[in-house]
DODOFI-217416 format. One record per atom (N, C-alpha, C): y, x, z; residue in one letter. Coordinates in pm, whole numbers, padded with zeros to 5 digits, always signed. Atoms other than C-alpha are relative to their C-alpha. Layout:
REM DODOFI-217416
YXZA
...
END
This chain:
REM DODOFI-217416
-00118+00081+00000M
+00000+00000+00000M
+00125+00086+00000M
-00112-00093-00005L
+00231+00280+00091L
+00019+00069-00134L
-00007-00065+00132F
+00148+00448-00236F
+00066-00092-00102F
-00059+00095+00094L
+00240+00134-00434L
+00149-00020+00026L
-00144+00014-00033C
+00571+00103-00248C
+00079+00119-00049C
-00070-00122+00044I
+00663+00463-00325I
+00011+00001-00152I
-00002+00006+00146V
+00569+00423-00693V
+00099-00106-00047V
-00092+00108+00035G
+00764+00095-00712G
+00144+00040+00025G
-00134-00046-00032L
+01067+00256-00545L
+00052+00096-00104L
-00044-00099+00099F
+01083+00546-00788F
+00014-00060-00139F
-00011+00060+00133S
+01024+00331-01092S
+00114-00101-00006S
-00109+00097-00002A
+01282+00071-00986A
+00136+00068-00002A
-00129-00069-00008C
+01558+00326-00931C
+00025+00091-00119C
-00016-00086+00116R
+01520+00491-01266R
+00121-00047-00080R
-00120+00030+00078K
+01846+00506-01459K
-00036-00001-00147K
+00025+00005+00143K
+01832+00398-01815K
+00092+00098-00070K
-00081-00093+00077T
+01951+00666-02048T
-00008-00038-00147T
-00004+00029+00143E
+02063+00609-02403E
+00002+00130-00077E
+00001-00116+00086V
+01997+00855-02671V
+00116-00015-00099V
-00115+00002+00091I
+02318+00933-02855I
-00026+00101-00110I
+00023-00088+00114K
+02271+01071-03198K
+00134+00051-00050K
-00122-00058+00058T
+02533+01306-03328T
-00032+00046-00141T
+00016-00038+00140Q
+02583+01373-03691Q
+00111+00098-00033Q
-00097-00102+00037V
+02754+01688-03808V
+00020-00009-00151V
-00034+00009+00141I
+02934+01656-04138I
+00060+00133-00041I
-00052-00126+00050D
+03005+01964-04342D
+00151-00008-00019D
-00144-00005+00025N
+03366+02072-04365N
+00025-00008-00149N
-00037+00017+00139V
+03521+01962-04688V
+00142+00049-00017V
-00135-00052+00026I
+03820+02145-04829I
+00056-00072-00121I
-00067+00071+00108Y
+04055+01937-05037Y
+00108+00091-00056Y
-00100-00084+00064E
+04260+02131-05285E
+00118-00089-00038E
-00119+00080+00025V
+04605+01979-05275V
+00098+00086-00077V
-00093-00076+00083G
+04839+02090-05549G
+00142-00016+00049G
-00141+00006-00035G
+05209+02154-05512G
+00073-00103-00084G
-00083+00092+00076T
+05495+01960-05665T
-00008+00036-00148T
+00006-00023+00144A
+05465+01917-06039A
+00137+00043-00050A
-00124-00047+00060V
+05728+02110-06228V
-00004-00039-00147V
-00006+00046+00138Y
+05833+01955-06556Y
+00034+00117-00092Y
-00033-00102+00099Q
+05848+02168-06869Q
+00138-00026-00059Q
-00133+00038+00048D
+06149+01979-07001D
+00027-00144+00040D
-00037+00133-00046N
+06336+01657-06942N
-00062-00113-00081N
+00062+00106+00080S
+06150+01466-07215S
-00124-00059+00068S
+00116+00049-00072E
+05854+01428-06976E
+00037-00108+00102E
-00045+00099-00099K
+06064+01208-06745K
+00029-00130-00072K
-00018+00126+00072N
+06033+00850-06859N
+00005-00122+00090N
-00007+00112-00093K
+06041+00634-06544K
+00129+00010+00082K
-00125+00000-00075Q
+06370+00535-06385Q
-00028-00020+00149Q
+00015+00010-00144K
+06400+00579-06010K
+00054-00135+00049K
-00050+00122-00063T
+06439+00265-05800T
+00117+00035+00092T
-00111-00025-00092N
+06733+00223-05562N
-00043+00086+00118N
+00044-00075-00117T
+06536+00347-05264T
-00046+00141-00037T
+00041-00134+00043Q
+06384+00637-05459Q
+00122+00088-00026Q
-00120-00078+00032F
+06723+00749-05591F
+00072+00045+00126F
-00076-00032-00121I
+06892+00734-05251I
-00078+00096+00090I
+00077-00088-00089S
+06609+00895-05053S
-00018+00139-00060S
+00013-00131+00064I
+06558+01175-05308I
+00134+00073+00001I
-00133-00061-00006L
+06933+01237-05326L
+00027+00056+00139L
-00021-00045-00138H
+06951+01260-04948H
-00084+00124+00030H
+00088-00116-00023A
+06654+01498-04938A
+00051+00124-00073A
-00052-00114+00075N
+06809+01719-05208N
+00126+00057+00061N
-00127-00047-00054L
+07147+01738-05039L
-00009+00045+00146L
+00005-00029-00142F
+07052+01745-04670F
-00127+00073+00043F
+00128-00064-00029Q
+06698+01889-04686Q
-00073-00068+00116Q
+00069+00081-00100T
+06583+01611-04450T
-00019-00140-00059T
+00018+00137+00048S
+06461+01257-04493S
+00109-00090+00059S
-00104+00094-00041I
+06702+00966-04462I
-00060-00102+00097I
+00048+00101-00093S
+06675+00716-04179S
-00020-00133-00073S
+00031+00128+00063T
+06537+00373-04262T
+00122-00090-00006T
-00118+00088-00002S
+06856+00192-04160S
+00103+00045-00103S
-00094-00050+00101D
+07076+00419-04375D
-00050-00028-00141D
+00058+00027+00131L
+06838+00381-04668L
+00016-00146-00038L
-00015+00144+00026T
+06843+00003-04637T
+00144-00036-00031T
-00142+00030+00022N
+07223-00011-04611N
+00048+00051-00136N
-00045-00055+00128L
+07284+00220-04907L
-00066-00068-00118L
+00071+00070+00108S
+07022+00043-05117S
+00065-00136-00025S
-00068+00128+00016E
+07193-00290-05051E
+00136+00017-00066E
-00131-00026+00063V
+07532-00142-05144V
-00019+00029-00148V
+00025-00034+00140R
+07390+00003-05465R
-00041-00122-00081R
+00042+00122+00067T
+07231-00331-05552T
+00118-00096-00016T
-00111+00096-00001A
+07545-00531-05466A
+00109+00034-00101A
-00105-00041+00094I
+07782-00328-05683I
-00054-00014-00142I
+00046+00023+00137G
+07755-00434-06045G
-00007+00127-00083G
-00004-00124+00077D
+07846-00092-06186D
-00080+00106+00074D
+00088-00095-00068K
+07555+00135-06088K
+00056+00142-00002K
-00057-00134+00010Q
+07732+00449-06209Q
+00107+00020+00106Q
-00105-00007-00102L
+08029+00376-05982L
-00062+00008+00139L
+00068-00002-00130A
+07799+00305-05687A
-00063+00137+00025A
+00062-00132-00014D
+07610+00630-05750D
+00105+00106+00029D
-00107-00099-00022E
+07933+00831-05768E
+00056-00010+00141E
-00050+00018-00137L
+08057+00681-05440L
-00099+00056+00102L
+00103-00049-00092I
+07727+00756-05263I
-00009+00152-00006I
+00012-00146+00018I
+07707+01108-05407I
+00120+00071+00060I
-00120-00064-00054N
+08069+01196-05323N
+00003-00006+00152N
+00005+00011-00145N
+08026+01067-04971N
-00098+00100+00060N
+00101-00094-00051N
+07711+01276-04923N
+00040+00145-00020N
-00036-00139+00029V
+07843+01594-05087V
+00108+00050+00095V
-00109-00041-00088H
+08148+01597-04863H
-00031-00022+00148H
+00042+00015-00138S
+07949+01533-04545S
-00009+00137+00067S
+00003-00128-00072S
+07950+01800-04276S
-00141+00059+00010S
+00139-00047-00014N
+07567+01824-04264N
-00067+00038-00131N
+00060-00026+00129V
+07510+01880-04634V
-00041+00147-00012V
+00054-00136+00015Q
+07303+02187-04727Q
+00030+00052-00141Q
-00042-00053+00129I
+07497+02340-05017I
+00038+00146+00019I
-00039-00141-00013P
+07531+02714-05076P
+00151+00016-00011P
-00143-00028+00008T
+07875+02863-05035T
+00036+00055-00138T
-00048-00054+00127N
+08086+02972-05329N
-00036+00148-00013N
+00033-00143+00003Q
+08027+03337-05236Q
-00148+00022-00029Q
+00144-00013+00024V
+07649+03292-05229V
-00031-00033-00146V
+00022+00039+00139M
+07659+03115-05567M
+00040+00112-00095M
-00052-00103+00091R
+07867+03388-05730R
-00067+00136+00019R
+00069-00127-00024A
+07667+03673-05574A
-00123+00014-00089A
+00118-00003+00087D
+07355+03580-05773D
-00004-00131-00079D
-00017+00122+00078I
+07442+03324-06039I
-00133-00045-00061I
+00128+00038+00062D
+07103+03334-06215D
-00094-00067+00100D
+00085+00059-00103D
+06919+03260-05892D
+00053-00139+00039D
-00060+00129-00033F
+07163+02978-05808F
-00031-00104-00107F
+00025+00093+00110V
+07121+02819-06151V
-00146-00045+00001V
+00142+00036+00001E
+06741+02832-06139E
-00036-00086+00121E
+00028+00078-00121A
+06729+02703-05779A
+00057-00141-00011A
-00062+00131+00015T
+06965+02417-05866T
-00080-00088-00095T
+00082+00078+00094Y
+06757+02307-06166Y
-00131-00043+00066Y
+00124+00036-00069L
+06439+02317-05956L
+00025-00105+00107L
-00031+00092-00109R
+06606+02132-05670R
+00026-00142-00050R
-00040+00132+00046F
+06747+01846-05875F
-00087-00055-00113F
+00073+00048+00117F
+06544+01828-06196F
-00149+00033+00004F
+00140-00041-00014L
+06211+01975-06077L
-00051+00075-00123L
+00039-00083+00114R
+06206+02212-06371R
+00091+00122-00006R
-00083-00119+00021K
+06335+02551-06471K
+00093-00023-00118K
-00090+00018+00114P
+06636+02569-06700P
-00049+00078-00121P
+00033-00078+00119N
+06583+02670-07060N
+00107+00107-00018N
-00091-00114+00018A
+06764+02976-07194A
+00144-00045-00023A
-00135+00048+00029Y
+07061+02778-07325Y
+00065-00059+00126Y
-00055+00059-00121E
+07108+02581-07002E
+00041+00107+00100E
-00030-00111-00091K
+07094+02900-06798K
+00125+00075-00045K
-00116-00071+00054Y
+07343+03074-07027Y
+00127-00082+00016Y
-00118+00086-00004Y
+07581+02777-07042Y
+00055-00013+00142Y
-00047+00017-00136L
+07597+02720-06666L
+00049+00133+00058L
-00045-00133-00046R
+07626+03094-06599R
+00140+00028-00052R
-00133-00021+00059Q
+07922+03116-06839Q
+00105-00089+00067Q
-00094+00092-00064A
+08085+02812-06681A
+00039+00050+00139A
-00030-00051-00134I
+08058+02963-06332I
+00084+00127-00007I
-00074-00126+00012E
+08181+03306-06442E
+00143-00021-00050E
-00131+00019+00063N
+08475+03172-06645N
+00093-00095+00076N
-00083+00097-00073D
+08599+02905-06401D
-00009+00026+00150D
+00005-00027-00145P
+08686+03025-06050P
+00013-00127+00085P
-00014+00126-00074Q
+08757+02661-05951Q
-00131-00078+00007Q
+00129+00068+00001L
+08395+02558-06019L
-00076+00037+00128L
+00064-00023-00129T
+08229+02518-05679T
-00143-00055-00001T
+00135+00057-00010P
+07869+02448-05576P
+00002-00151+00023P
-00011+00144-00023E
+07982+02102-05460E
+00015-00075-00132E
-00019+00063+00131L
+08101+02018-05812L
-00127+00005-00084L
+00124-00014+00076I
+07781+02148-05966I
-00106-00095+00054I
+00097+00091-00059Y
+07562+01954-05722Y
+00035-00146-00033Y
-00043+00135+00035T
+07769+01641-05788T
-00035-00031-00145T
+00029+00025+00142S
+07732+01677-06165S
-00150-00012-00025S
+00145+00012+00015F
+07356+01730-06137F
-00048-00135+00053F
+00042+00127-00061S
+07324+01423-05912S
+00041-00121-00083S
-00050+00111+00081I
+07525+01203-06149I
-00066-00005-00137I
+00054-00008+00136S
+07342+01314-06462S
-00109-00104-00026S
+00103+00097+00038N
+07111+01082-06653N
-00140+00053+00032N
+00132-00056-00025E
+06818+01320-06615E
-00043-00017+00147E
+00030+00014-00141Y
+06841+01295-06234Y
-00049-00140+00034Y
+00037+00138-00029K
+06792+00919-06251K
-00142-00034-00045K
+00136+00022+00048Y
+06447+00959-06407Y
-00095+00099+00064Y
+00105-00090-00046Y
+06121+01109-06295Y
-00119-00008-00092Y
END
């Protein structure tokens, strides 16, 4: 009897254990490519939406993303104004003359004009300038001491090519 009680006690107090199966999955490496660089502007055939234009413009000028509330407000302003070119110019001028804008100084631009030209084309058009574009903008910078990086950034932002991707 004592033996049965001891056996019953040990079998009744047994904790149920669950078998947990683990599965190890091999590491998979995804090759993520960089930003596509266009060969020329003829490859751009889709017009940017209001939100795309404003958010990309902000990223190009400030090197940060725009807040949702600012994006919504500017998008509504751009939609409300009938003349899109005028709305774009107002938004661009306001951004270019902001205190937080990330634009090279005039001295930096003139110290290495070729580098400035290539960096500006990549920044705004996602492509390298062709030989004529590089020569033309270099000549314009060298021959006009009043031409500033702000003016160049404004002209790139207002251009038709900038409105497409």
